[in-house]
A tleap script that builds the chain and sets N, CA, C and O, in Angstrom:
source leaprc.protein.ff14SB
mol = sequence {
  NMET PRO GLY SER TYR ARG PHE SER ARG ARG
  THR ALA GLU ARG LEU SER GLU ILE ALA THR
  TRP THR ASN ALA THR PHE GLY PRO ALA GLN
  ALA ASP ARG CYS GLU ARG LEU PHE ILE ASP
  ARG LEU ALA ALA LEU THR GLU GLY ARG VAL
  GLN THR ARG PRO LEU SER ARG LEU THR GLY
  ALA ALA HIE HIE GLU THR LEU THR THR LEU
  LYS VAL GLY ARG HIE LEU LEU ILE LEU LEU
  PRO GLU PRO GLN GLY TRP VAL VAL ILE ASP
  ILE LEU HIE ASP ALA GLN ASN LEU THR ASP
  ARG ASP PHE ASP GLN GLU GLU CPRO
}
set mol.1.N position { 127.083 231.924 80.924 }
set mol.1.CA position { 127.899 230.741 81.015 }
set mol.1.C position { 129.348 231.126 80.742 }
set mol.1.O position { 129.796 231.032 79.599 }
set mol.2.N position { 130.075 231.546 81.736 }
set mol.2.CA position { 131.490 231.848 81.533 }
set mol.2.C position { 132.242 230.595 81.115 }
set mol.2.O position { 131.786 229.482 81.379 }
set mol.3.N position { 133.349 230.757 80.487 }
set mol.3.CA position { 134.153 229.631 80.041 }
set mol.3.C position { 134.988 230.021 78.855 }
set mol.3.O position { 135.592 231.093 78.819 }
set mol.4.N position { 135.015 229.145 77.893 }
set mol.4.CA position { 135.836 229.372 76.714 }
set mol.4.C position { 134.958 229.287 75.467 }
set mol.4.O position { 133.751 229.063 75.552 }
set mol.5.N position { 135.584 229.468 74.321 }
set mol.5.CA position { 134.878 229.294 73.057 }
set mol.5.C position { 135.820 228.623 72.074 }
set mol.5.O position { 137.043 228.682 72.203 }
set mol.6.N position { 135.209 227.987 71.093 }
set mol.6.CA position { 135.976 227.403 69.994 }
set mol.6.C position { 135.167 227.568 68.722 }
set mol.6.O position { 133.957 227.791 68.765 }
set mol.7.N position { 135.846 227.457 67.593 }
set mol.7.CA position { 135.214 227.647 66.293 }
set mol.7.C position { 135.044 226.311 65.581 }
set mol.7.O position { 135.927 225.454 65.624 }
set mol.8.N position { 133.899 226.144 64.928 }
set mol.8.CA position { 133.727 225.005 64.029 }
set mol.8.C position { 134.578 225.258 62.785 }
set mol.8.O position { 135.057 226.371 62.569 }
set mol.9.N position { 134.759 224.234 61.984 }
set mol.9.CA position { 135.520 224.383 60.742 }
set mol.9.C position { 134.864 225.439 59.847 }
set mol.9.O position { 135.554 226.266 59.251 }
set mol.10.N position { 133.545 225.409 59.757 }
set mol.10.CA position { 132.816 226.380 58.934 }
set mol.10.C position { 133.072 227.806 59.431 }
set mol.10.O position { 133.285 228.717 58.631 }
set mol.11.N position { 133.049 227.992 60.743 }
set mol.11.CA position { 133.284 229.318 61.305 }
set mol.11.C position { 134.689 229.800 60.974 }
set mol.11.O position { 134.875 230.961 60.611 }
set mol.12.N position { 135.672 228.928 61.094 }
set mol.12.CA position { 137.049 229.307 60.763 }
set mol.12.C position { 137.148 229.743 59.303 }
set mol.12.O position { 137.838 230.713 58.990 }
set mol.13.N position { 136.463 229.034 58.415 }
set mol.13.CA position { 136.454 229.411 56.998 }
set mol.13.C position { 135.786 230.766 56.803 }
set mol.13.O position { 136.282 231.603 56.048 }
set mol.14.N position { 134.667 230.983 57.478 }
set mol.14.CA position { 133.953 232.264 57.348 }
set mol.14.C position { 134.793 233.423 57.887 }
set mol.14.O position { 134.817 234.498 57.288 }
set mol.15.N position { 135.476 233.215 59.004 }
set mol.15.CA position { 136.337 234.270 59.545 }
set mol.15.C position { 137.429 234.642 58.551 }
set mol.15.O position { 137.748 235.819 58.382 }
set mol.16.N position { 137.997 233.641 57.899 }
set mol.16.CA position { 139.019 233.896 56.887 }
set mol.16.C position { 138.437 234.679 55.713 }
set mol.16.O position { 139.067 235.612 55.216 }
set mol.17.N position { 137.235 234.304 55.268 }
set mol.17.CA position { 136.563 235.026 54.179 }
set mol.17.C position { 136.275 236.473 54.569 }
set mol.17.O position { 136.487 237.388 53.773 }
set mol.18.N position { 135.793 236.680 55.791 }
set mol.18.CA position { 135.480 238.032 56.266 }
set mol.18.C position { 136.749 238.873 56.314 }
set mol.18.O position { 136.748 240.025 55.880 }
set mol.19.N position { 137.833 238.301 56.840 }
set mol.19.CA position { 139.103 239.033 56.931 }
set mol.19.C position { 139.634 239.392 55.549 }
set mol.19.O position { 140.083 240.517 55.327 }
set mol.20.N position { 139.583 238.442 54.621 }
set mol.20.CA position { 140.070 238.694 53.261 }
set mol.20.C position { 139.249 239.779 52.582 }
set mol.20.O position { 139.810 240.696 51.982 }
set mol.21.N position { 137.925 239.684 52.671 }
set mol.21.CA position { 137.052 240.669 52.039 }
set mol.21.C position { 137.235 242.049 52.665 }
set mol.21.O position { 137.341 243.045 51.948 }
set mol.22.N position { 137.272 242.114 53.986 }
set mol.22.CA position { 137.417 243.400 54.669 }
set mol.22.C position { 138.748 244.042 54.322 }
set mol.22.O position { 138.807 245.247 54.079 }
set mol.23.N position { 139.813 243.260 54.295 }
set mol.23.CA position { 141.129 243.785 53.940 }
set mol.23.C position { 141.145 244.308 52.510 }
set mol.23.O position { 141.670 245.391 52.250 }
set mol.24.N position { 140.574 243.546 51.582 }
set mol.24.CA position { 140.562 243.962 50.174 }
set mol.24.C position { 139.671 245.174 49.945 }
set mol.24.O position { 139.977 246.017 49.102 }
set mol.25.N position { 138.575 245.270 50.684 }
set mol.25.CA position { 137.601 246.338 50.477 }
set mol.25.C position { 137.947 247.607 51.245 }
set mol.25.O position { 137.832 248.708 50.707 }
set mol.26.N position { 138.366 247.463 52.485 }
set mol.26.CA position { 138.561 248.623 53.361 }
set mol.26.C position { 139.988 248.813 53.847 }
set mol.26.O position { 140.302 249.842 54.444 }
set mol.27.N position { 140.858 247.838 53.602 }
set mol.27.CA position { 142.251 247.961 54.009 }
set mol.27.C position { 142.566 247.238 55.307 }
set mol.27.O position { 141.667 246.813 56.033 }
set mol.28.N position { 143.864 247.106 55.590 }
set mol.28.CA position { 144.293 246.325 56.749 }
set mol.28.C position { 143.883 246.917 58.097 }
set mol.28.O position { 143.631 246.168 59.042 }
set mol.29.N position { 143.812 248.233 58.204 }
set mol.29.CA position { 143.424 248.832 59.492 }
set mol.29.C position { 141.996 248.426 59.862 }
set mol.29.O position { 141.724 248.088 61.013 }
set mol.30.N position { 141.088 248.461 58.888 }
set mol.30.CA position { 139.704 248.062 59.164 }
set mol.30.C position { 139.610 246.564 59.420 }
set mol.30.O position { 138.822 246.131 60.260 }
set mol.31.N position { 140.399 245.772 58.712 }
set mol.31.CA position { 140.407 244.324 58.954 }
set mol.31.C position { 140.862 244.032 60.382 }
set mol.31.O position { 140.314 243.149 61.042 }
set mol.32.N position { 141.860 244.771 60.859 }
set mol.32.CA position { 142.320 244.607 62.244 }
set mol.32.C position { 141.235 245.002 63.237 }
set mol.32.O position { 141.042 244.322 64.245 }
set mol.33.N position { 140.521 246.100 62.961 }
set mol.33.CA position { 139.431 246.528 63.850 }
set mol.33.C position { 138.319 245.483 63.892 }
set mol.33.O position { 137.757 245.207 64.951 }
set mol.34.N position { 138.011 244.911 62.742 }
set mol.34.CA position { 136.973 243.875 62.664 }
set mol.34.C position { 137.381 242.651 63.488 }
set mol.34.O position { 136.576 242.106 64.243 }
set mol.35.N position { 138.629 242.227 63.338 }
set mol.35.CA position { 139.122 241.090 64.108 }
set mol.35.C position { 139.046 241.377 65.610 }
set mol.35.O position { 138.624 240.520 66.386 }
set mol.36.N position { 139.449 242.573 66.014 }
set mol.36.CA position { 139.423 242.956 67.427 }
set mol.36.C position { 137.984 242.958 67.955 }
set mol.36.O position { 137.745 242.565 69.097 }
set mol.37.N position { 137.032 243.396 67.135 }
set mol.37.CA position { 135.630 243.416 67.550 }
set mol.37.C position { 135.123 242.001 67.840 }
set mol.37.O position { 134.446 241.775 68.843 }
set mol.38.N position { 135.454 241.051 66.957 }
set mol.38.CA position { 135.060 239.659 67.193 }
set mol.38.C position { 135.679 239.136 68.490 }
set mol.38.O position { 134.994 238.517 69.303 }
set mol.39.N position { 136.965 239.384 68.677 }
set mol.39.CA position { 137.665 238.906 69.875 }
set mol.39.C position { 137.070 239.525 71.135 }
set mol.39.O position { 136.833 238.829 72.122 }
set mol.40.N position { 136.829 240.837 71.096 }
set mol.40.CA position { 136.286 241.526 72.271 }
set mol.40.C position { 134.892 241.025 72.639 }
set mol.40.O position { 134.592 240.829 73.816 }
set mol.41.N position { 134.040 240.818 71.635 }
set mol.41.CA position { 132.676 240.346 71.923 }
set mol.41.C position { 132.689 238.924 72.480 }
set mol.41.O position { 131.930 238.610 73.397 }
set mol.42.N position { 133.544 238.067 71.933 }
set mol.42.CA position { 133.629 236.702 72.451 }
set mol.42.C position { 134.228 236.684 73.857 }
set mol.42.O position { 133.814 235.881 74.692 }
set mol.43.N position { 135.188 237.551 74.123 }
set mol.43.CA position { 135.740 237.656 75.479 }
set mol.43.C position { 134.653 238.116 76.449 }
set mol.43.O position { 134.530 237.581 77.551 }
set mol.44.N position { 133.868 239.106 76.034 }
set mol.44.CA position { 132.773 239.591 76.886 }
set mol.44.C position { 131.770 238.473 77.159 }
set mol.44.O position { 131.238 238.371 78.265 }
set mol.45.N position { 131.511 237.640 76.161 }
set mol.45.CA position { 130.594 236.512 76.341 }
set mol.45.C position { 131.144 235.524 77.366 }
set mol.45.O position { 130.436 235.125 78.290 }
set mol.46.N position { 132.397 235.134 77.203 }
set mol.46.CA position { 132.967 234.138 78.119 }
set mol.46.C position { 133.139 234.686 79.532 }
set mol.46.O position { 133.186 233.922 80.495 }
set mol.47.N position { 133.231 236.003 79.655 }
set mol.47.CA position { 133.347 236.628 80.977 }
set mol.47.C position { 131.983 236.947 81.587 }
set mol.47.O position { 131.905 237.448 82.709 }
set mol.48.N position { 130.911 236.659 80.851 }
set mol.48.CA position { 129.566 236.887 81.364 }
set mol.48.C position { 129.106 238.333 81.296 }
set mol.48.O position { 128.144 238.703 81.969 }
set mol.49.N position { 129.779 239.169 80.489 }
set mol.49.CA position { 129.413 240.585 80.390 }
set mol.49.C position { 128.365 240.860 79.326 }
set mol.49.O position { 127.772 241.939 79.318 }
set mol.50.N position { 128.120 239.914 78.426 }
set mol.50.CA position { 127.053 240.041 77.427 }
set mol.50.C position { 126.235 238.756 77.431 }
set mol.50.O position { 126.715 237.697 77.833 }
set mol.51.N position { 125.003 238.872 76.978 }
set mol.51.CA position { 124.098 237.731 76.925 }
set mol.51.C position { 123.781 237.392 75.471 }
set mol.51.O position { 123.755 238.264 74.603 }
set mol.52.N position { 123.543 236.122 75.231 }
set mol.52.CA position { 123.110 235.692 73.904 }
set mol.52.C position { 121.590 235.712 73.846 }
set mol.52.O position { 120.911 235.833 74.866 }
set mol.53.N position { 121.069 235.589 72.622 }
set mol.53.CA position { 119.618 235.492 72.408 }
set mol.53.C position { 119.325 234.157 71.739 }
set mol.53.O position { 120.126 233.687 70.931 }
set mol.54.N position { 118.200 233.540 72.056 }
set mol.54.CA position { 117.850 232.278 71.406 }
set mol.54.C position { 117.674 232.471 69.891 }
set mol.54.O position { 117.005 233.407 69.453 }
set mol.55.N position { 118.271 231.593 69.112 }
set mol.55.CA position { 118.106 231.645 67.660 }
set mol.55.C position { 116.641 231.482 67.283 }
set mol.55.O position { 116.184 232.071 66.304 }
set mol.56.N position { 115.906 230.693 68.044 }
set mol.56.CA position { 114.493 230.452 67.735 }
set mol.56.C position { 113.676 231.745 67.744 }
set mol.56.O position { 112.647 231.815 67.073 }
set mol.57.N position { 114.101 232.759 68.478 }
set mol.57.CA position { 113.387 234.049 68.480 }
set mol.57.C position { 113.526 234.756 67.137 }
set mol.57.O position { 112.663 235.545 66.753 }
set mol.58.N position { 114.613 234.472 66.425 }
set mol.58.CA position { 114.823 235.105 65.123 }
set mol.58.C position { 114.257 234.283 63.975 }
set mol.58.O position { 113.794 234.838 62.978 }
set mol.59.N position { 114.291 232.961 64.115 }
set mol.59.CA position { 113.850 232.102 63.010 }
set mol.59.C position { 112.422 231.615 63.172 }
set mol.59.O position { 111.777 231.247 62.190 }
set mol.60.N position { 111.923 231.610 64.400 }
set mol.60.CA position { 110.592 231.069 64.659 }
set mol.60.C position { 110.552 229.554 64.656 }
set mol.60.O position { 109.477 228.965 64.759 }
set mol.61.N position { 111.710 228.912 64.538 }
set mol.61.CA position { 111.778 227.450 64.483 }
set mol.61.C position { 112.081 226.895 65.870 }
set mol.61.O position { 113.137 227.168 66.441 }
set mol.62.N position { 111.164 226.130 66.394 }
set mol.62.CA position { 111.329 225.583 67.744 }
set mol.62.C position { 112.550 224.676 67.850 }
set mol.62.O position { 113.167 224.590 68.911 }
set mol.63.N position { 112.905 223.993 66.749 }
set mol.63.CA position { 114.050 223.081 66.822 }
set mol.63.C position { 115.388 223.819 66.926 }
set mol.63.O position { 116.431 223.184 67.074 }
set mol.64.N position { 115.367 225.138 66.851 }
set mol.64.CA position { 116.577 225.939 67.046 }
set mol.64.C position { 116.738 226.376 68.494 }
set mol.64.O position { 117.573 227.232 68.789 }
set mol.65.N position { 115.956 225.806 69.400 }
set mol.65.CA position { 115.925 226.302 70.778 }
set mol.65.C position { 117.247 226.146 71.519 }
set mol.65.O position { 117.493 226.896 72.463 }
set mol.66.N position { 118.108 225.210 71.136 }
set mol.66.CA position { 119.386 225.060 71.837 }
set mol.66.C position { 120.453 226.012 71.320 }
set mol.66.O position { 121.460 226.231 71.994 }
set mol.67.N position { 120.253 226.582 70.136 }
set mol.67.CA position { 121.237 227.498 69.564 }
set mol.67.C position { 120.945 228.926 69.992 }
set mol.67.O position { 119.789 229.310 70.174 }
set mol.68.N position { 122.004 229.709 70.149 }
set mol.68.CA position { 121.857 231.104 70.530 }
set mol.68.C position { 122.630 231.982 69.560 }
set mol.68.O position { 123.408 231.488 68.744 }
set mol.69.N position { 122.411 233.288 69.656 }
set mol.69.CA position { 123.076 234.229 68.759 }
set mol.69.C position { 123.742 235.339 69.557 }
set mol.69.O position { 123.350 235.653 70.681 }
set mol.70.N position { 124.760 235.921 68.937 }
set mol.70.CA position { 125.437 237.082 69.500 }
set mol.70.C position { 125.757 238.026 68.353 }
set mol.70.O position { 126.418 237.635 67.391 }
set mol.71.N position { 125.299 239.248 68.446 }
set mol.71.CA position { 125.526 240.257 67.407 }
set mol.71.C position { 126.938 240.821 67.556 }
set mol.71.O position { 127.359 241.196 68.651 }
set mol.72.N position { 127.656 240.873 66.441 }
set mol.72.CA position { 128.996 241.465 66.399 }
set mol.72.C position { 129.041 242.355 65.163 }
set mol.72.O position { 129.215 241.863 64.048 }
set mol.73.N position { 128.886 243.651 65.351 }
set mol.73.CA position { 128.826 244.556 64.207 }
set mol.73.C position { 127.650 244.191 63.321 }
set mol.73.O position { 126.514 244.122 63.790 }
set mol.74.N position { 127.917 243.955 62.032 }
set mol.74.CA position { 126.869 243.560 61.090 }
set mol.74.C position { 126.776 242.043 60.946 }
set mol.74.O position { 126.104 241.539 60.046 }
set mol.75.N position { 127.447 241.324 61.829 }
set mol.75.CA position { 127.449 239.865 61.779 }
set mol.75.C position { 126.727 239.278 62.980 }
set mol.75.O position { 126.601 239.904 64.033 }
set mol.76.N position { 126.261 238.062 62.785 }
set mol.76.CA position { 125.563 237.334 63.832 }
set mol.76.C position { 126.296 236.009 64.038 }
set mol.76.O position { 126.402 235.200 63.117 }
set mol.77.N position { 126.795 235.798 65.246 }
set mol.77.CA position { 127.423 234.525 65.577 }
set mol.77.C position { 126.331 233.550 65.994 }
set mol.77.O position { 125.450 233.896 66.781 }
set mol.78.N position { 126.389 232.335 65.468 }
set mol.78.CA position { 125.468 231.273 65.857 }
set mol.78.C position { 126.251 230.368 66.810 }
set mol.78.O position { 127.287 229.810 66.451 }
set mol.79.N position { 125.732 230.238 68.032 }
set mol.79.CA position { 126.469 229.570 69.101 }
set mol.79.C position { 125.731 228.351 69.633 }
set mol.79.O position { 124.503 228.330 69.720 }
set mol.80.N position { 126.502 227.354 69.979 }
set mol.80.CA position { 125.986 226.160 70.636 }
set mol.80.C position { 126.608 226.114 72.029 }
set mol.80.O position { 127.828 226.006 72.152 }
set mol.81.N position { 125.790 226.193 73.081 }
set mol.81.CA position { 126.364 226.132 74.424 }
set mol.81.C position { 126.885 224.731 74.738 }
set mol.81.O position { 126.275 223.728 74.366 }
set mol.82.N position { 128.011 224.683 75.422 }
set mol.82.CA position { 128.602 223.444 75.912 }
set mol.82.C position { 128.853 223.609 77.408 }
set mol.82.O position { 128.856 224.735 77.903 }
set mol.83.N position { 129.062 222.526 78.130 }
set mol.83.CA position { 129.309 222.658 79.567 }
set mol.83.C position { 130.502 223.565 79.904 }
set mol.83.O position { 130.464 224.276 80.908 }
set mol.84.N position { 131.548 223.552 79.088 }
set mol.84.CA position { 132.735 224.352 79.373 }
set mol.84.C position { 132.742 225.703 78.678 }
set mol.84.O position { 133.650 226.500 78.915 }
set mol.85.N position { 131.773 225.987 77.841 }
set mol.85.CA position { 131.780 227.253 77.111 }
set mol.85.C position { 130.870 227.227 75.901 }
set mol.85.O position { 129.710 226.822 75.988 }
set mol.86.N position { 131.403 227.660 74.777 }
set mol.86.CA position { 130.607 227.851 73.567 }
set mol.86.C position { 131.326 227.307 72.344 }
set mol.86.O position { 132.555 227.323 72.268 }
set mol.87.N position { 130.534 226.819 71.378 }
set mol.87.CA position { 131.040 226.514 70.044 }
set mol.87.C position { 130.388 227.511 69.104 }
set mol.87.O position { 129.161 227.589 69.031 }
set mol.88.N position { 131.199 228.272 68.385 }
set mol.88.CA position { 130.674 229.174 67.362 }
set mol.88.C position { 130.534 228.324 66.108 }
set mol.88.O position { 131.530 227.969 65.477 }
set mol.89.N position { 129.280 227.995 65.742 }
set mol.89.CA position { 129.083 227.067 64.626 }
set mol.89.C position { 128.962 227.766 63.282 }
set mol.89.O position { 129.139 227.134 62.240 }
set mol.90.N position { 128.661 229.072 63.290 }
set mol.90.CA position { 128.579 229.798 62.020 }
set mol.90.C position { 128.587 231.296 62.287 }
set mol.90.O position { 128.316 231.749 63.400 }
set mol.91.N position { 128.901 232.045 61.253 }
set mol.91.CA position { 128.838 233.504 61.280 }
set mol.91.C position { 128.073 233.931 60.041 }
set mol.91.O position { 128.410 233.538 58.924 }
set mol.92.N position { 127.045 234.737 60.245 }
set mol.92.CA position { 126.234 235.216 59.132 }
set mol.92.C position { 126.223 236.735 59.114 }
set mol.92.O position { 126.299 237.378 60.161 }
set mol.93.N position { 126.129 237.302 57.930 }
set mol.93.CA position { 125.954 238.745 57.798 }
set mol.93.C position { 124.488 239.059 58.072 }
set mol.93.O position { 123.613 238.246 57.774 }
set mol.94.N position { 124.216 240.228 58.636 }
set mol.94.CA position { 122.827 240.532 59.008 }
set mol.94.C position { 121.894 240.669 57.811 }
set mol.94.O position { 120.677 240.713 57.988 }
set mol.95.N position { 122.437 240.737 56.597 }
set mol.95.CA position { 121.594 240.801 55.405 }
set mol.95.C position { 121.129 239.408 54.954 }
set mol.95.O position { 120.247 239.302 54.102 }
set mol.96.N position { 121.707 238.349 55.512 }
set mol.96.CA position { 121.331 236.994 55.125 }
set mol.96.C position { 120.019 236.584 55.793 }
set mol.96.O position { 119.689 237.044 56.886 }
set mol.97.N position { 119.288 235.717 55.114 }
set mol.97.CA position { 118.011 235.226 55.614 }
set mol.97.C position { 118.243 234.019 56.523 }
set mol.97.O position { 118.677 232.963 56.064 }
set mol.98.N position { 117.955 234.182 57.792 }
set mol.98.CA position { 118.169 233.098 58.755 }
set mol.98.C position { 117.201 231.944 58.575 }
set mol.98.O position { 117.542 230.800 58.878 }
set mol.99.N position { 116.009 232.219 58.090 }
set mol.99.CA position { 115.004 231.157 57.986 }
set mol.99.C position { 115.329 230.154 56.892 }
set mol.99.O position { 114.750 229.068 56.870 }
set mol.100.N position { 116.246 230.491 55.975 }
set mol.100.CA position { 116.636 229.573 54.907 }
set mol.100.C position { 117.753 228.620 55.325 }
set mol.100.O position { 118.082 227.700 54.576 }
set mol.101.N position { 118.336 228.818 56.489 }
set mol.101.CA position { 119.490 228.044 56.925 }
set mol.101.C position { 119.065 226.781 57.665 }
set mol.101.O position { 118.082 226.781 58.406 }
set mol.102.N position { 119.818 225.711 57.456 }
set mol.102.CA position { 119.590 224.466 58.186 }
set mol.102.C position { 120.728 224.299 59.189 }
set mol.102.O position { 121.739 223.662 58.894 }
set mol.103.N position { 120.556 224.870 60.361 }
set mol.103.CA position { 121.614 224.844 61.363 }
set mol.103.C position { 121.835 223.460 61.952 }
set mol.103.O position { 122.842 223.230 62.621 }
set mol.104.N position { 120.913 222.537 61.716 }
set mol.104.CA position { 121.097 221.174 62.199 }
set mol.104.C position { 122.226 220.473 61.458 }
set mol.104.O position { 122.748 219.464 61.934 }
set mol.105.N position { 122.606 220.997 60.303 }
set mol.105.CA position { 123.670 220.397 59.515 }
set mol.105.C position { 125.045 220.955 59.861 }
set mol.105.O position { 126.047 220.540 59.278 }
set mol.106.N position { 125.102 221.885 60.796 }
set mol.106.CA position { 126.375 222.485 61.183 }
set mol.106.C position { 127.196 221.481 61.979 }
set mol.106.O position { 126.659 220.697 62.762 }
set mol.107.N position { 128.494 221.521 61.768 }
set mol.107.CA position { 129.396 220.617 62.478 }
set mol.107.C position { 130.066 221.359 63.625 }
set mol.107.O position { 130.835 222.289 63.381 }
set mol.108.N position { 129.796 220.973 64.873 }
set mol.108.CA position { 130.458 221.656 65.984 }
set mol.108.C position { 131.885 221.251 66.027 }
set mol.108.O position { 132.631 221.711 66.892 }
savepdb mol mol.pdb
quit
């Protein structure tokens, strides 16, 4: 589904947290690389060069069937498809337990 993407409020907060932590832990050069990786993967998604996976395949929850995921480094973007593109509703680290999350409470 080529198009555009936008971030939910929660996603914007998580991106800020990731940038702050990466900068403090690894320095500004790594924080810049991390930011570029997110941008490049989302650009590839909107250009149709990468595919998402159904969230339900990872959680086993049928009610997650409309949500999809995209791996970016050690992070997983949780995406909601829209007619014009994508809403990134959350970003999780791959060490987090997906089955404990209630994605129905996410605000697009």
